[in-house]
Every structure is written in C-alpha cells, then in structure tokens.
C-alpha positions in Angstrom: -45.6 -38.2 9.2 -43.5 -36.4 11.9 -41.4 -39.0 14.2 -41.1 -38.4 17.9 -37.8 -40.2 18.6 -35.2 -37.8 17.9 -32.3 -37.3 16.0 -29.5 -40.4 17.0 -26.2 -39.0 18.7 -24.3 -39.6 14.7 -25.9 -37.2 13.6 -26.7 -34.9 16.0 -22.3 -35.2 16.3 -22.4 -34.1 12.3 -24.4 -31.6 13.1 -22.4 -29.9 15.7 -19.7 -31.1 13.7 -21.1 -29.1 10.5 -21.7 -26.1 12.8 -18.3 -25.6 14.6 -16.7 -25.7 10.9 -18.8 -22.8 9.6 -18.6 -20.7 12.9 -15.6 -21.2 14.5 -13.2 -19.3 12.4 -15.9 -16.3 12.9 -15.3 -17.4 16.5 -12.0 -16.7 16.0 -11.8 -13.6 14.9 -13.8 -12.3 17.7 -11.4 -13.6 19.7 -8.5 -11.9 18.0 -10.5 -8.5 17.9 -9.9 -8.4 22.1 -6.4 -9.2 21.6 -3.6 -7.9 23.5 -0.7 -8.9 20.4 -0.9 -6.1 18.1 1.5 -7.9 15.4 0.1 -11.5 14.4 -2.3 -14.1 15.5 -1.0 -15.9 18.5 -3.7 -18.5 20.0 -4.4 -18.4 23.4 -4.1 -14.5 23.2 -1.7 -13.2 25.6 -4.2 -10.9 27.1 -7.6 -9.4 26.3 -8.4 -5.6 25.7 -10.9 -3.2 24.3 -8.2 -1.1 23.7 -8.5 -1.9 19.9 -12.1 -0.8 19.0 -11.4 2.7 20.9 -8.5 3.0 18.2 -11.1 2.0 15.3 -13.6 4.0 16.4 -10.9 7.4 15.9 -9.7 6.0 12.7 -11.4 8.5 9.7 -11.0 6.0 7.2 -12.9 3.5 9.0 -15.7 5.9 9.0 -15.3 6.7 5.8 -15.6 3.1 4.5 -18.5 2.9 6.7 -20.4 5.6 5.2 -20.2 4.7 1.7 -20.6 0.7 2.5 -23.8 1.6 4.0 -24.8 4.5 1.5 -24.2 1.7 -1.3 -26.4 -1.1 -0.1 -29.2 1.4 1.2 -29.7 2.6 -2.8 -28.7 -0.9 -3.8 -31.7 -2.4 -1.9 -34.2 0.5 -3.2 -33.3 0.0 -6.4 -33.7 -3.8 -5.5 -37.2 -3.5 -4.4 -38.5 -1.8 -7.2 -36.8 -4.0 -10.2 -37.5 -7.5 -8.4 -40.8 -6.4 -7.1 -41.9 -5.6 -11.2 -40.0 -8.7 -12.0 -41.6 -10.7 -9.7 -45.1 -9.2 -10.8 -44.7 -9.8 -14.4 -43.3 -13.6 -13.8 -45.2 -14.6 -11.3 -48.8 -15.6 -12.8 -48.4 -14.9 -16.1 -47.5 -17.5 -18.9 -45.5 -16.9 -21.9 -43.1 -18.3 -24.5 -39.3 -17.8 -22.8 -40.8 -17.2 -19.3 -38.3 -20.2 -18.2 -35.6 -18.7 -19.9 -36.2 -15.0 -18.2 -36.4 -16.2 -14.7 -33.3 -17.7 -15.1 -31.4 -14.6 -16.5 -32.9 -12.7 -13.1 -31.3 -15.1 -10.9 -28.4 -15.9 -12.7 -26.1 -12.7 -11.1 -26.4 -14.1 -7.3 -24.8 -17.7 -9.3 -21.8 -16.2 -10.8 -18.6 -15.6 -8.9 -18.3 -11.6 -7.9 -15.4 -11.5 -9.7 -17.2 -12.1 -13.7 -19.4 -9.7 -12.6 -17.2 -7.0 -11.5 -15.0 -7.7 -14.8 -18.5 -7.3 -17.1 -19.6 -4.1 -15.7 -16.1 -2.4 -16.0 -16.1 -4.0 -19.7 -19.6 -2.3 -20.0 -18.3 1.0 -18.3 -15.0 1.1 -20.4 -16.8 0.4 -23.6 -20.0 2.9 -22.7 -16.6 5.3 -21.2 -18.6 5.9 -18.0 -16.3 7.0 -15.4 -15.8 5.1 -12.2 -18.2 6.5 -9.9 -20.8 5.8 -6.4 -23.1 5.0 -8.6 -21.0 2.2 -10.5 -20.8 0.5 -7.4 -24.4 0.9 -6.7 -25.5 -0.6 -10.3 -22.7 -3.6 -9.8 -24.6 -4.4 -6.4 -27.5 -3.9 -7.4 -27.7 -6.6 -9.9 -27.2 -9.8 -7.6 -29.7 -7.4 -4.8 -32.6 -7.8 -7.6 -31.9 -11.3 -7.3 -33.0 -12.0 -3.5 -36.3 -9.7 -4.1 -37.3 -11.3 -6.8 -37.0 -14.4 -5.2 -38.7 -13.0 -2.1 -41.9 -11.7 -3.8 -42.2 -14.4 -7.0 -42.6 -17.1 -4.6 -45.2 -15.1 -2.0 -47.3 -14.2 -5.1 -47.4 -17.7 -6.3 -48.7 -18.6 -3.1 -51.4 -15.8 -2.9 -54.8 -16.8 -3.2 -56.1 -15.1 -6.8 -59.2 -14.8 -6.0 -58.6 -12.3 -3.5 -57.4 -10.5 -6.6 -60.4 -11.4 -8.0 -62.4 -10.3 -5.2 -61.1 -6.7 -4.9 -62.0 -6.3 -9.1 -65.7 -7.6 -8.4 -66.4 -5.4 -5.8 -64.7 -2.5 -7.9 -61.4 -1.6 -6.9 -59.1 -0.4 -9.9 -56.2 -1.8 -10.5 -53.8 0.5 -8.5 -56.2 -0.1 -5.4 -56.1 -3.8 -6.0 -52.1 -3.2 -5.8 -52.0 -1.0 -2.6 -55.4 -2.7 -0.5 -54.5 -6.2 -1.4 -51.5 -7.1 -3.5 -48.6 -5.2 -1.3 -50.1 -6.2 2.1 -49.6 -9.7 1.1 -45.9 -8.9 0.0 -44.9 -7.1 2.8 -43.2 -9.3 5.0 -41.6 -11.2 1.8 -40.0 -7.5 0.9 -38.9 -6.6 4.0 -37.0 -9.9 4.5 -35.4 -9.6 0.4 -34.5 -6.0 1.6 -32.7 -7.1 4.7 -31.0 -10.0 3.1 -30.1 -7.8 0.1 -28.7 -4.9 2.4 -26.8 -7.5 4.1 -25.3 -8.9 0.7 -24.8 -5.7 -0.4 -22.7 -4.2 2.7 -20.2 -6.8 2.7 -19.7 -7.5 -0.9 -16.2 -7.1 -1.9 -15.2 -8.4 -5.8 -17.8 -6.0 -7.5 -16.8 -3.0 -5.3 -13.1 -3.4 -6.6 -13.8 -3.9 -9.9 -15.9 -0.4 -10.6 -15.1 1.6 -7.2 -12.1 3.5 -8.7 -10.6 5.6 -5.7 -13.9 5.3 -3.5 -13.2 2.3 -0.9 -15.9 0.7 0.9 -15.6 -1.1 3.9 -14.4 -4.6 3.0 -11.8 -3.3 0.3 -10.7 -1.2 3.0 -10.0 -4.4 5.4 -8.0 -6.3 2.4 -5.7 -3.2 2.2 -4.9 -3.2 5.8 -4.3 -6.7 6.0 -0.7 -6.2 4.3 0.0 -3.9 7.7 1.0 -6.3 10.0 0.3 -3.9 13.0 -3.4 -2.8 12.0 -4.6 -6.3 12.1 -6.3 -5.6 15.6 -7.9 -2.7 14.3 -8.8 -4.7 11.0 -10.4 -7.7 12.7 -12.3 -4.7 15.1 -14.2 -4.0 12.1 -14.3 -7.6 10.9 -16.8 -8.0 13.8 -18.6 -4.7 12.9 -19.3 -6.3 9.8 -20.7 -9.7 11.3 -22.5 -7.8 13.4 -24.3 -5.8 10.8 -24.5 -8.5 8.5 -26.0 -10.7 11.1 -28.7 -8.7 12.3 -30.5 -7.8 8.8 -30.1 -11.6 8.2 -31.6 -12.6 11.5 -34.3 -10.3 11.4 -35.1 -11.8 7.6 -35.2 -15.0 9.0 -37.8 -14.3 11.5 -39.9 -12.5 9.2 -39.2 -15.8 6.7 -40.4 -18.1 9.2 -43.2 -16.2 10.6 -44.9 -16.3 7.2 -44.8 -20.1 6.8 -47.9 -21.9 7.9 -48.0 -24.0 11.3 -47.4 -27.7 11.1 -48.4 -30.3 13.3 
C-alpha cells in the first residue's frame, strides 16, 4: 500500500546531502571550465570567460582523442549488442546444468576493477603476440559493454510472455519470423537502453584503454596526460564538461526508455 504522507524532513535532508555529495564536484568542474584563472583552481573564480572553449575547439589533439573515443564506443556497443543479445537468448528461459555459473561469468567483467581487466588483457595480448591497436581497445571495452546489454535483454526476455512465441509457431511462423516479428519488437527498447548505457560506459573508460591502447589516446587518457600541465587545466576542464555532456545524454535516454517500459502502478 502506498503512503500519501510523504517523506519526513530528516529523510529529505539525507537525500539532499547524498545528491550534493555526488554532484557538487561535477558542478565545480563545470564552474572551473568558465574560470579566467589559467594556473590553478581558485574559488570563487576571479572572473568568468568562455575563451577556453575556443582554445579546446582549436586543439587537434582534443579532436583526435574525441574521434577515437567515439569510434571505440560505437564498435564496442555494436559487438555488445550482438553478443549480449545472443547470450541473453540462450540463458533467459533455458535450464541446464551450469547455467548460473555461466550467468555469473558473463556479469563478472563489470564487477572487476578496470585495472584488473586491463592487466589481464595486456597479458593475453602479450602471450598471443597480438600487437596493440584500435581493435585491442575495442575488445577491452566490449568485455564490460556486453554485460550491460545482457542484463537488459535477459530481464526483458524473462518478463516476456512465452505464449507469444508459442502462438507465433502455432500460426505457422518459422524461427526467423518469430524472432523478427515477435521477439525483437519486445526487446527493442531494452536493447536500445542497453546500447546507450554501453556507449556511455565505453566512452569514459580509462583503465582498459591505458593498458591496451599503445600509442593511441582516447579522451580520458588525454585528460590524465594534460592534468600534469598546470597551464592546460582550463582546457582539461572544458574537455571534462564535454565528457559529462556526452555521457549524460545516453544515460538519460536509457533511463527514459527503461521507465517507459515499467508497468504503471497505482
């Protein structure tokens, strides 16, 4: 039963404190992106300016890092959609010995620290004599992007009425037609939400990229390299704002698609 009394002021104060704890540092970075001070973080900023956005816009190394990050995120997301959907289809309703173990192994990469995944991949590449390249970054990012798509897809498949598939087969549809006209429409929003989250996670991943990139530099790695240069901090803050915006949008859309599929409750 839903209570109409609302939350008391202690609970509201605690919620506000948590929100501030999580988002106040992000707000400070956004503020410093407009600061006229070019050497250190001074609060309050002596003046506000938009000149650093122009400086960042003209930096070719920034654009190169953005392009690489976007390309890696797109390829990682595409691989995750295929592999995550196939894994979800195999594990959603079938029951066999070892199913729970396989499910655990599928979700384990997102629970491990990124540095562990990076070291493991680097060791594997070295053992197999695989040279570091664009595709080694993609493989590293796909390891945890698959988890996001798998979780969304398997949850949707388990909620889907099995009678729909049986009715499709009874009406003469083959396996491909059932997949195309019954299963995929049911999975559409879940896969889209998973893809958006996977893109956001891949775009701002640092550790896996560090251990697999070689000489290529994605946007988070570029930021780490620039932080040791005091005069480049305003430009780094601008790039941080860009990362926040580019990751916030897909996460917001994924949240919207997920909420849209939830059943209404009185």
